[in-house]
N, CA, C and O atoms as a GROMACS GRO file, in nm:
protein
  508
    1MET      N    1  -2.592  -3.692   8.678
    1MET     CA    2  -2.737  -3.691   8.694
    1MET      C    3  -2.770  -3.672   8.842
    1MET      O    4  -2.712  -3.737   8.929
    2GLN      N    5  -2.862  -3.584   8.866
    2GLN     CA    6  -2.905  -3.556   9.002
    2GLN      C    7  -3.005  -3.660   9.048
    2GLN      O    8  -3.081  -3.714   8.967
    3LYS      N    9  -3.006  -3.689   9.177
    3LYS     CA   10  -3.103  -3.783   9.232
    3LYS      C   11  -3.243  -3.726   9.214
    3LYS      O   12  -3.263  -3.605   9.221
    4ALA      N   13  -3.341  -3.815   9.191
    4ALA     CA   14  -3.479  -3.772   9.170
    4ALA      C   15  -3.527  -3.687   9.288
    4ALA      O   16  -3.510  -3.724   9.404
    5ASN      N   17  -3.587  -3.575   9.256
    5ASN     CA   18  -3.643  -3.484   9.355
    5ASN      C   19  -3.794  -3.490   9.349
    5ASN      O   20  -3.852  -3.548   9.258
    6TYR      N   21  -3.855  -3.428   9.447
    6TYR     CA   22  -4.000  -3.414   9.447
    6TYR      C   23  -4.044  -3.344   9.318
    6TYR      O   24  -3.980  -3.249   9.273
    7LEU      N   25  -4.152  -3.392   9.260
    7LEU     CA   26  -4.206  -3.331   9.139
    7LEU      C   27  -4.334  -3.256   9.172
    7LEU      O   28  -4.420  -3.306   9.245
    8SER      N   29  -4.347  -3.138   9.117
    8SER     CA   30  -4.471  -3.062   9.131
    8SER      C   31  -4.580  -3.133   9.051
    8SER      O   32  -4.553  -3.224   8.972
    9LYS      N   33  -4.703  -3.091   9.073
    9LYS     CA   34  -4.816  -3.150   9.000
    9LYS      C   35  -4.797  -3.135   8.850
    9LYS      O   36  -4.821  -3.230   8.774
   10ARG      N   37  -4.754  -3.019   8.806
   10ARG     CA   38  -4.733  -2.993   8.662
   10ARG      C   39  -4.616  -3.075   8.608
   10ARG      O   40  -4.624  -3.128   8.497
   11GLU      N   41  -4.508  -3.086   8.686
   11GLU     CA   42  -4.396  -3.168   8.643
   11GLU      C   43  -4.437  -3.314   8.631
   11GLU      O   44  -4.397  -3.382   8.536
   12GLN      N   45  -4.516  -3.361   8.726
   12GLN     CA   46  -4.564  -3.499   8.719
   12GLN      C   47  -4.654  -3.519   8.597
   12GLN      O   48  -4.650  -3.625   8.533
   13GLU      N   49  -4.733  -3.420   8.565
   13GLU     CA   50  -4.819  -3.427   8.446
   13GLU      C   51  -4.734  -3.442   8.320
   13GLU      O   52  -4.767  -3.520   8.231
   14ILE      N   53  -4.624  -3.368   8.314
   14ILE     CA   54  -4.534  -3.379   8.199
   14ILE      C   55  -4.470  -3.518   8.195
   14ILE      O   56  -4.463  -3.581   8.090
   15MET      N   57  -4.424  -3.566   8.311
   15MET     CA   58  -4.362  -3.699   8.314
   15MET      C   59  -4.460  -3.807   8.272
   15MET      O   60  -4.423  -3.902   8.202
   16ASP      N   61  -4.585  -3.795   8.313
   16ASP     CA   62  -4.687  -3.892   8.271
   16ASP      C   63  -4.700  -3.893   8.119
   16ASP      O   64  -4.710  -4.000   8.059
   17LEU      N   65  -4.700  -3.776   8.059
   17LEU     CA   66  -4.710  -3.767   7.913
   17LEU      C   67  -4.587  -3.829   7.845
   17LEU      O   68  -4.600  -3.903   7.747
   18VAL      N   69  -4.470  -3.800   7.899
   18VAL     CA   70  -4.347  -3.854   7.840
   18VAL      C   71  -4.346  -4.006   7.850
   18VAL      O   72  -4.309  -4.074   7.755
   19TYR      N   73  -4.386  -4.059   7.966
   19TYR     CA   74  -4.389  -4.205   7.981
   19TYR      C   75  -4.493  -4.268   7.890
   19TYR      O   76  -4.469  -4.376   7.834
   20GLU      N   77  -4.607  -4.205   7.874
   20GLU     CA   78  -4.712  -4.259   7.786
   20GLU      C   79  -4.668  -4.260   7.640
   20GLU      O   80  -4.696  -4.356   7.567
   21ARG      N   81  -4.600  -4.155   7.599
   21ARG     CA   82  -4.567  -4.138   7.458
   21ARG      C   83  -4.426  -4.186   7.421
   21ARG      O   84  -4.397  -4.211   7.304
   22GLY      N   85  -4.339  -4.198   7.522
   22GLY     CA   86  -4.201  -4.237   7.494
   22GLY      C   87  -4.109  -4.119   7.477
   22GLY      O   88  -3.990  -4.127   7.511
   23HIS      N   89  -4.160  -4.010   7.426
   23HIS     CA   90  -4.087  -3.884   7.410
   23HIS      C   91  -4.188  -3.772   7.395
   23HIS      O   92  -4.307  -3.797   7.374
   24LEU      N   93  -4.140  -3.650   7.404
   24LEU     CA   94  -4.231  -3.535   7.399
   24LEU      C   95  -4.154  -3.413   7.355
   24LEU      O   96  -4.042  -3.390   7.400
   25THR      N   97  -4.213  -3.334   7.267
   25THR     CA   98  -4.156  -3.204   7.232
   25THR      C   99  -4.227  -3.097   7.314
   25THR      O  100  -4.334  -3.123   7.370
   26SER      N  101  -4.169  -2.978   7.320
   26SER     CA  102  -4.234  -2.872   7.396
   26SER      C  103  -4.367  -2.833   7.334
   26SER      O  104  -4.462  -2.802   7.406
   27SER      N  105  -4.377  -2.836   7.203
   27SER     CA  106  -4.505  -2.800   7.138
   27SER      C  107  -4.612  -2.906   7.167
   27SER      O  108  -4.728  -2.872   7.186
   28GLU      N  109  -4.573  -3.034   7.171
   28GLU     CA  110  -4.668  -3.139   7.208
   28GLU      C  111  -4.714  -3.120   7.352
   28GLU      O  112  -4.832  -3.135   7.383
   29ALA      N  113  -4.620  -3.086   7.439
   29ALA     CA  114  -4.655  -3.064   7.579
   29ALA      C  115  -4.754  -2.948   7.592
   29ALA      O  116  -4.851  -2.958   7.668
   30MET      N  117  -4.731  -2.841   7.519
   30MET     CA  118  -4.823  -2.727   7.523
   30MET      C  119  -4.964  -2.769   7.483
   30MET      O  120  -5.062  -2.726   7.544
   31GLU      N  121  -4.975  -2.852   7.381
   31GLU     CA  122  -5.106  -2.897   7.332
   31GLU      C  123  -5.175  -2.991   7.431
   31GLU      O  124  -5.297  -2.985   7.449
   32LEU      N  125  -5.097  -3.078   7.496
   32LEU     CA  126  -5.154  -3.185   7.577
   32LEU      C  127  -5.175  -3.150   7.724
   32LEU      O  128  -5.258  -3.212   7.791
   33LEU      N  129  -5.102  -3.053   7.774
   33LEU     CA  130  -5.114  -3.018   7.916
   33LEU      C  131  -5.243  -2.942   7.942
   33LEU      O  132  -5.289  -2.863   7.859
   34SER      N  133  -5.300  -2.966   8.058
   34SER     CA  134  -5.422  -2.895   8.096
   34SER      C  135  -5.391  -2.749   8.125
   34SER      O  136  -5.280  -2.715   8.164
   35GLY      N  137  -5.490  -2.665   8.105
   35GLY     CA  138  -5.475  -2.524   8.141
   35GLY      C  139  -5.402  -2.438   8.041
   35GLY      O  140  -5.376  -2.321   8.070
   36SER      N  141  -5.368  -2.488   7.925
   36SER     CA  142  -5.303  -2.411   7.819
   36SER      C  143  -5.182  -2.330   7.867
   36SER      O  144  -5.185  -2.207   7.862
   37PRO      N  145  -5.077  -2.397   7.915
   37PRO     CA  146  -4.959  -2.323   7.961
   37PRO      C  147  -4.887  -2.256   7.845
   37PRO      O  148  -4.896  -2.300   7.731
   38SER      N  149  -4.816  -2.150   7.876
   38SER     CA  150  -4.742  -2.077   7.772
   38SER      C  151  -4.618  -2.157   7.731
   38SER      O  152  -4.574  -2.247   7.801
   39ASN      N  153  -4.565  -2.120   7.616
   39ASN     CA  154  -4.445  -2.183   7.564
   39ASN      C  155  -4.330  -2.168   7.663
   39ASN      O  156  -4.256  -2.264   7.687
   40SER      N  157  -4.313  -2.049   7.719
   40SER     CA  158  -4.202  -2.028   7.813
   40SER      C  159  -4.219  -2.111   7.940
   40SER      O  160  -4.121  -2.161   7.994
   41THR      N  161  -4.342  -2.127   7.986
   41THR     CA  162  -4.367  -2.209   8.105
   41THR      C  163  -4.330  -2.354   8.078
   41THR      O  164  -4.263  -2.418   8.159
   42VAL      N  165  -4.373  -2.407   7.963
   42VAL     CA  166  -4.343  -2.546   7.928
   42VAL      C  167  -4.193  -2.567   7.915
   42VAL      O  168  -4.139  -2.665   7.967
   43ARG      N  169  -4.126  -2.476   7.847
   43ARG     CA  170  -3.980  -2.490   7.830
   43ARG      C  171  -3.908  -2.483   7.964
   43ARG      O  172  -3.810  -2.555   7.986
   44THR      N  173  -3.955  -2.398   8.053
   44THR     CA  174  -3.896  -2.389   8.186
   44THR      C  175  -3.914  -2.519   8.262
   44THR      O  176  -3.821  -2.569   8.325
   45LEU      N  177  -4.035  -2.575   8.256
   45LEU     CA  178  -4.062  -2.702   8.325
   45LEU      C  179  -3.977  -2.816   8.268
   45LEU      O  180  -3.927  -2.899   8.344
   46LEU      N  181  -3.961  -2.821   8.138
   46LEU     CA  182  -3.878  -2.924   8.077
   46LEU      C  183  -3.733  -2.909   8.120
   46LEU      O  184  -3.665  -3.009   8.147
   47ARG      N  185  -3.684  -2.785   8.128
   47ARG     CA  186  -3.547  -2.760   8.174
   47ARG      C  187  -3.531  -2.804   8.320
   47ARG      O  188  -3.431  -2.865   8.355
   48ILE      N  189  -3.630  -2.772   8.403
   48ILE     CA  190  -3.626  -2.812   8.544
   48ILE      C  191  -3.623  -2.964   8.557
   48ILE      O  192  -3.548  -3.019   8.638
   49LEU      N  193  -3.704  -3.032   8.476
   49LEU     CA  194  -3.706  -3.179   8.480
   49LEU      C  195  -3.572  -3.237   8.435
   49LEU      O  196  -3.529  -3.342   8.484
   50GLU      N  197  -3.505  -3.170   8.342
   50GLU     CA  198  -3.370  -3.213   8.304
   50GLU      C  199  -3.273  -3.192   8.420
   50GLU      O  200  -3.191  -3.278   8.449
   51GLU      N  201  -3.283  -3.077   8.487
   51GLU     CA  202  -3.196  -3.048   8.601
   51GLU      C  203  -3.218  -3.148   8.715
   51GLU      O  204  -3.125  -3.182   8.787
   52LYS      N  205  -3.341  -3.192   8.731
   52LYS     CA  206  -3.373  -3.290   8.835
   52LYS      C  207  -3.333  -3.432   8.796
   52LYS      O  208  -3.347  -3.524   8.876
   53GLY      N  209  -3.284  -3.449   8.674
   53GLY     CA  210  -3.240  -3.581   8.630
   53GLY      C  211  -3.352  -3.671   8.582
   53GLY      O  212  -3.333  -3.791   8.567
   54GLN      N  213  -3.469  -3.613   8.558
   54GLN     CA  214  -3.584  -3.692   8.512
   54GLN      C  215  -3.587  -3.708   8.361
   54GLN      O  216  -3.628  -3.812   8.309
   55LEU      N  217  -3.544  -3.604   8.289
   55LEU     CA  218  -3.550  -3.603   8.143
   55LEU      C  219  -3.412  -3.573   8.085
   55LEU      O  220  -3.326  -3.514   8.151
   56THR      N  221  -3.395  -3.615   7.963
   56THR     CA  222  -3.284  -3.571   7.880
   56THR      C  223  -3.345  -3.536   7.745
   56THR      O  224  -3.464  -3.562   7.722
   57HIS      N  225  -3.267  -3.479   7.656
   57HIS     CA  226  -3.325  -3.448   7.525
   57HIS      C  227  -3.230  -3.490   7.414
   57HIS      O  228  -3.109  -3.500   7.432
   58GLU      N  229  -3.291  -3.513   7.300
   58GLU     CA  230  -3.218  -3.540   7.177
   58GLU      C  231  -3.265  -3.438   7.075
   58GLU      O  232  -3.383  -3.407   7.067
   59GLU      N  233  -3.170  -3.386   6.998
   59GLU     CA  234  -3.208  -3.292   6.894
   59GLU      C  235  -3.220  -3.366   6.761
   59GLU      O  236  -3.128  -3.434   6.717
   60ARG      N  237  -3.336  -3.351   6.699
   60ARG     CA  238  -3.362  -3.412   6.568
   60ARG      C  239  -3.426  -3.307   6.479
   60ARG      O  240  -3.530  -3.252   6.514
   61ASP      N  241  -3.366  -3.281   6.367
   61ASP     CA  242  -3.419  -3.184   6.271
   61ASP      C  243  -3.453  -3.051   6.337
   61ASP      O  244  -3.555  -2.990   6.307
   62GLY      N  245  -3.366  -3.006   6.427
   62GLY     CA  246  -3.384  -2.877   6.492
   62GLY      C  247  -3.487  -2.874   6.604
   62GLY      O  248  -3.517  -2.768   6.659
   63ARG      N  249  -3.542  -2.990   6.638
   63ARG     CA  250  -3.641  -2.996   6.746
   63ARG      C  251  -3.584  -3.079   6.860
   63ARG      O  252  -3.510  -3.174   6.838
   64TYR      N  253  -3.620  -3.040   6.981
   64TYR     CA  254  -3.579  -3.116   7.099
   64TYR      C  255  -3.688  -3.218   7.134
   64TYR      O  256  -3.805  -3.183   7.149
   65PHE      N  257  -3.645  -3.343   7.145
   65PHE     CA  258  -3.734  -3.450   7.189
   65PHE      C  259  -3.689  -3.489   7.329
   65PHE      O  260  -3.576  -3.533   7.349
   66TYR      N  261  -3.779  -3.472   7.425
   66TYR     CA  262  -3.749  -3.502   7.564
   66TYR      C  263  -3.787  -3.647   7.593
   66TYR      O  264  -3.897  -3.692   7.560
   67ILE      N  265  -3.694  -3.719   7.654
   67ILE     CA  266  -3.716  -3.860   7.685
   67ILE      C  267  -3.681  -3.884   7.832
   67ILE      O  268  -3.597  -3.814   7.889
   68PRO      N  269  -3.746  -3.983   7.894
   68PRO     CA  270  -3.716  -4.011   8.035
   68PRO      C  271  -3.577  -4.069   8.051
   68PRO      O  272  -3.529  -4.144   7.966
   69VAL      N  273  -3.513  -4.033   8.161
   69VAL     CA  274  -3.379  -4.084   8.189
   69VAL      C  275  -3.387  -4.228   8.240
   69VAL      O  276  -3.303  -4.311   8.205
   70ILE      N  277  -3.487  -4.256   8.320
   70ILE     CA  278  -3.502  -4.392   8.373
   70ILE      C  279  -3.642  -4.443   8.342
   70ILE      O  280  -3.735  -4.363   8.326
   71PRO      N  281  -3.660  -4.574   8.333
   71PRO     CA  282  -3.793  -4.630   8.307
   71PRO      C  283  -3.892  -4.593   8.418
   71PRO      O  284  -3.853  -4.568   8.532
   72ARG      N  285  -4.019  -4.590   8.382
   72ARG     CA  286  -4.124  -4.554   8.477
   72ARG      C  287  -4.121  -4.641   8.603
   72ARG      O  288  -4.138  -4.591   8.714
   73THR      N  289  -4.098  -4.771   8.586
   73THR     CA  290  -4.097  -4.860   8.702
   73THR      C  291  -3.984  -4.824   8.798
   73THR      O  292  -4.002  -4.831   8.919
   74SER      N  293  -3.868  -4.786   8.745
   74SER     CA  294  -3.756  -4.746   8.830
   74SER      C  295  -3.786  -4.614   8.900
   74SER      O  296  -3.753  -4.597   9.017
   75ALA      N  297  -3.848  -4.521   8.828
   75ALA     CA  298  -3.885  -4.393   8.889
   75ALA      C  299  -3.987  -4.414   9.000
   75ALA      O  300  -3.980  -4.351   9.105
   76ALA      N  301  -4.082  -4.504   8.975
   76ALA     CA  302  -4.184  -4.534   9.077
   76ALA      C  303  -4.119  -4.594   9.200
   76ALA      O  304  -4.156  -4.561   9.313
   77ARG      N  305  -4.024  -4.683   9.179
   77ARG     CA  306  -3.956  -4.747   9.292
   77ARG      C  307  -3.877  -4.644   9.373
   77ARG      O  308  -3.879  -4.647   9.496
   78GLN      N  309  -3.809  -4.552   9.304
   78GLN     CA  310  -3.735  -4.447   9.374
   78GLN      C  311  -3.829  -4.360   9.457
   78GLN      O  312  -3.798  -4.325   9.571
   79ALA      N  313  -3.943  -4.324   9.399
   79ALA     CA  314  -4.040  -4.241   9.471
   79ALA      C  315  -4.094  -4.315   9.593
   79ALA      O  316  -4.107  -4.258   9.701
   80LEU      N  317  -4.125  -4.443   9.575
   80LEU     CA  318  -4.176  -4.524   9.686
   80LEU      C  319  -4.071  -4.538   9.796
   80LEU      O  320  -4.104  -4.526   9.914
   81ASP      N  321  -3.947  -4.561   9.758
   81ASP     CA  322  -3.838  -4.571   9.856
   81ASP      C  323  -3.827  -4.442   9.936
   81ASP      O  324  -3.807  -4.445  10.058
   82SER      N  325  -3.840  -4.329   9.867
   82SER     CA  326  -3.832  -4.199   9.935
   82SER      C  327  -3.946  -4.182  10.035
   82SER      O  328  -3.924  -4.137  10.148
   83VAL      N  329  -4.068  -4.216   9.994
   83VAL     CA  330  -4.184  -4.206  10.084
   83VAL      C  331  -4.166  -4.301  10.202
   83VAL      O  332  -4.195  -4.265  10.316
   84MET      N  333  -4.119  -4.421  10.174
   84MET     CA  334  -4.101  -4.520  10.279
   84MET      C  335  -3.999  -4.471  10.383
   84MET      O  336  -4.022  -4.485  10.503
   85LYS      N  337  -3.888  -4.415  10.337
   85LYS     CA  338  -3.786  -4.366  10.430
   85LYS      C  339  -3.834  -4.243  10.506
   85LYS      O  340  -3.808  -4.228  10.625
   86THR      N  341  -3.905  -4.153  10.436
   86THR     CA  342  -3.948  -4.028  10.497
   86THR      C  343  -4.060  -4.045  10.597
   86THR      O  344  -4.057  -3.987  10.706
   87PHE      N  345  -4.159  -4.125  10.563
   87PHE     CA  346  -4.280  -4.133  10.645
   87PHE      C  347  -4.296  -4.262  10.724
   87PHE      O  348  -4.375  -4.268  10.818
   88PHE      N  349  -4.221  -4.366  10.687
   88PHE     CA  350  -4.240  -4.497  10.749
   88PHE      C  351  -4.110  -4.556  10.805
   88PHE      O  352  -4.102  -4.676  10.831
   89LYS      N  353  -4.010  -4.472  10.823
   89LYS     CA  354  -3.881  -4.514  10.881
   89LYS      C  355  -3.823  -4.635  10.809
   89LYS      O  356  -3.754  -4.717  10.871
   90GLY      N  357  -3.850  -4.647  10.680
   90GLY     CA  358  -3.795  -4.755  10.600
   90GLY      C  359  -3.867  -4.888  10.614
   90GLY      O  360  -3.819  -4.989  10.562
   91SER      N  361  -3.981  -4.891  10.682
   91SER     CA  362  -4.051  -5.016  10.708
   91SER      C  363  -4.151  -5.050  10.597
   91SER      O  364  -4.251  -4.981  10.579
   92VAL      N  365  -4.122  -5.156  10.523
   92VAL     CA  366  -4.213  -5.204  10.420
   92VAL      C  367  -4.345  -5.247  10.483
   92VAL      O  368  -4.452  -5.219  10.431
   93GLY      N  369  -4.335  -5.316  10.597
   93GLY     CA  370  -4.455  -5.362  10.667
   93GLY      C  371  -4.548  -5.247  10.705
   93GLY      O  372  -4.670  -5.259  10.693
   94ASP      N  373  -4.490  -5.136  10.751
   94ASP     CA  374  -4.572  -5.020  10.788
   94ASP      C  375  -4.639  -4.957  10.666
   94ASP      O  376  -4.752  -4.909  10.673
   95VAL      N  377  -4.569  -4.958  10.554
   95VAL     CA  378  -4.628  -4.905  10.430
   95VAL      C  379  -4.747  -4.991  10.389
   95VAL      O  380  -4.855  -4.939  10.360
   96VAL      N  381  -4.728  -5.121  10.387
   96VAL     CA  382  -4.835  -5.214  10.349
   96VAL      C  383  -4.952  -5.202  10.446
   96VAL      O  384  -5.068  -5.199  10.404
   97ALA      N  385  -4.922  -5.196  10.576
   97ALA     CA  386  -5.028  -5.183  10.677
   97ALA      C  387  -5.107  -5.054  10.655
   97ALA      O  388  -5.230  -5.053  10.666
   98ALA      N  389  -5.038  -4.946  10.626
   98ALA     CA  390  -5.108  -4.818  10.602
   98ALA      C  391  -5.200  -4.828  10.481
   98ALA      O  392  -5.312  -4.777  10.483
   99LEU      N  393  -5.152  -4.893  10.377
   99LEU     CA  394  -5.234  -4.910  10.257
   99LEU      C  395  -5.354  -5.000  10.284
   99LEU      O  396  -5.465  -4.972  10.238
  100LEU      N  397  -5.333  -5.107  10.356
  100LEU     CA  398  -5.441  -5.202  10.382
  100LEU      C  399  -5.546  -5.146  10.477
  100LEU      O  400  -5.663  -5.183  10.469
  101HIS      N  401  -5.505  -5.057  10.566
  101HIS     CA  402  -5.599  -5.000  10.662
  101HIS      C  403  -5.662  -4.870  10.614
  101HIS      O  404  -5.740  -4.808  10.687
  102ASP      N  405  -5.629  -4.828  10.495
  102ASP     CA  406  -5.688  -4.707  10.437
  102ASP      C  407  -5.829  -4.740  10.389
  102ASP      O  408  -5.849  -4.838  10.316
  103ASP      N  409  -5.926  -4.660  10.430
  103ASP     CA  410  -6.066  -4.684  10.391
  103ASP      C  411  -6.086  -4.680  10.239
  103ASP      O  412  -6.181  -4.739  10.188
  104ASP      N  413  -5.998  -4.610  10.168
  104ASP     CA  414  -6.011  -4.600  10.023
  104ASP      C  415  -5.953  -4.721   9.950
  104ASP      O  416  -5.978  -4.739   9.830
  105THR      N  417  -5.876  -4.804  10.021
  105THR     CA  418  -5.816  -4.922   9.960
  105THR      C  419  -5.917  -5.036   9.959
  105THR      O  420  -5.963  -5.082  10.063
  106GLN      N  421  -5.950  -5.080   9.838
  106GLN     CA  422  -6.042  -5.192   9.824
  106GLN      C  423  -5.976  -5.295   9.734
  106GLN      O  424  -5.969  -5.279   9.612
  107LEU      N  425  -5.927  -5.401   9.796
  107LEU     CA  426  -5.859  -5.506   9.722
  107LEU      C  427  -5.955  -5.617   9.686
  107LEU      O  428  -6.042  -5.655   9.764
  108THR      N  429  -5.938  -5.670   9.565
  108THR     CA  430  -6.018  -5.784   9.522
  108THR      C  431  -5.960  -5.910   9.584
  108THR      O  432  -5.849  -5.910   9.637
  109SER      N  433  -6.036  -6.016   9.577
  109SER     CA  434  -5.989  -6.145   9.627
  109SER      C  435  -5.863  -6.187   9.552
  109SER      O  436  -5.770  -6.242   9.612
  110GLN      N  437  -5.858  -6.162   9.422
  110GLN     CA  438  -5.740  -6.197   9.342
  110GLN      C  439  -5.618  -6.117   9.386
  110GLN      O  440  -5.508  -6.172   9.393
  111GLU      N  441  -5.636  -5.989   9.417
  111GLU     CA  442  -5.524  -5.907   9.463
  111GLU      C  443  -5.473  -5.956   9.599
  111GLU      O  444  -5.353  -5.961   9.622
  112LEU      N  445  -5.565  -5.992   9.686
  112LEU     CA  446  -5.526  -6.045   9.817
  112LEU      C  447  -5.451  -6.177   9.801
  112LEU      O  448  -5.351  -6.201   9.870
  113ASP      N  449  -5.498  -6.263   9.711
  113ASP     CA  450  -5.429  -6.389   9.684
  113ASP      C  451  -5.288  -6.363   9.631
  113ASP      O  452  -5.192  -6.431   9.670
  114HIS      N  453  -5.275  -6.266   9.544
  114HIS     CA  454  -5.145  -6.232   9.486
  114HIS      C  455  -5.051  -6.180   9.596
  114HIS      O  456  -4.934  -6.217   9.600
  115LEU      N  457  -5.102  -6.094   9.683
  115LEU     CA  458  -5.021  -6.044   9.794
  115LEU      C  459  -4.976  -6.158   9.886
  115LEU      O  460  -4.861  -6.161   9.930
  116GLN      N  461  -5.066  -6.250   9.913
  116GLN     CA  462  -5.031  -6.364   9.998
  116GLN      C  463  -4.922  -6.448   9.933
  116GLN      O  464  -4.830  -6.494  10.000
  117LEU      N  465  -4.932  -6.468   9.801
  117LEU     CA  466  -4.829  -6.542   9.728
  117LEU      C  467  -4.694  -6.472   9.740
  117LEU      O  468  -4.592  -6.538   9.762
  118LEU      N  469  -4.692  -6.340   9.726
  118LEU     CA  470  -4.567  -6.265   9.738
  118LEU      C  471  -4.510  -6.275   9.879
  118LEU      O  472  -4.389  -6.287   9.897
  119ILE      N  473  -4.597  -6.270   9.979
  119ILE     CA  474  -4.552  -6.284  10.118
  119ILE      C  475  -4.493  -6.422  10.140
  119ILE      O  476  -4.386  -6.436  10.201
  120ASP      N  477  -4.560  -6.524  10.090
  120ASP     CA  478  -4.511  -6.661  10.104
  120ASP      C  479  -4.375  -6.678  10.035
  120ASP      O  480  -4.285  -6.742  10.090
  121GLN      N  481  -4.360  -6.621   9.917
  121GLN     CA  482  -4.233  -6.630   9.845
  121GLN      C  483  -4.122  -6.558   9.921
  121GLN      O  484  -4.009  -6.606   9.928
  122ALA      N  485  -4.155  -6.441   9.978
  122ALA     CA  486  -4.055  -6.366  10.055
  122ALA      C  487  -4.011  -6.446  10.176
  122ALA      O  488  -3.892  -6.447  10.211
  123ARG      N  489  -4.105  -6.514  10.241
  123ARG     CA  490  -4.069  -6.598  10.357
  123ARG      C  491  -3.974  -6.710  10.316
  123ARG      O  492  -3.876  -6.738  10.385
  124GLU      N  493  -4.004  -6.774  10.203
  124GLU     CA  494  -3.921  -6.885  10.156
  124GLU      C  495  -3.781  -6.838  10.120
  124GLU      O  496  -3.683  -6.910  10.141
  125GLU      N  497  -3.772  -6.717  10.067
  125GLU     CA  498  -3.642  -6.662  10.027
  125GLU      C  499  -3.566  -6.600  10.144
  125GLU      O  500  -3.452  -6.557  10.130
  126GLY      N  501  -3.632  -6.594  10.260
  126GLY     CA  502  -3.566  -6.541  10.379
  126GLY      C  503  -3.556  -6.391  10.384
  126GLY      O  504  -3.467  -6.337  10.450
  127LYS      N  505  -3.645  -6.321  10.313
  127LYS     CA  506  -3.641  -6.175  10.311
  127LYS      C  507  -3.700  -6.116  10.435
  127LYS      O  508  -3.705  -5.994  10.449
   0.00000   0.00000   0.00000
């Protein structure tokens, strides 16, 4: 399996569908994707996602069912790790600071309390 690579907007759209549904056929993808992509385009994208190690397939009754290779939470963590290493020199603090100082980030009091709890727990654990 190849390490997760950058996903195009269309590839990410397919992955979102697969994660929501648990599996996906090419005909389902054609119906659900925006912009009415052709059958060959969808099949090419599914093959690319398999090559990138994001999907695998199972054959059932002559149909291919595409399923994610790793759970969504693991894929999200890998993507975040990549962004953190690429843009923030591996600094978790810099990532959090960037998010907190973004004008579009609006945290509720409950979210701030939860973040503080996580920070306190990390301190206690010596992280």
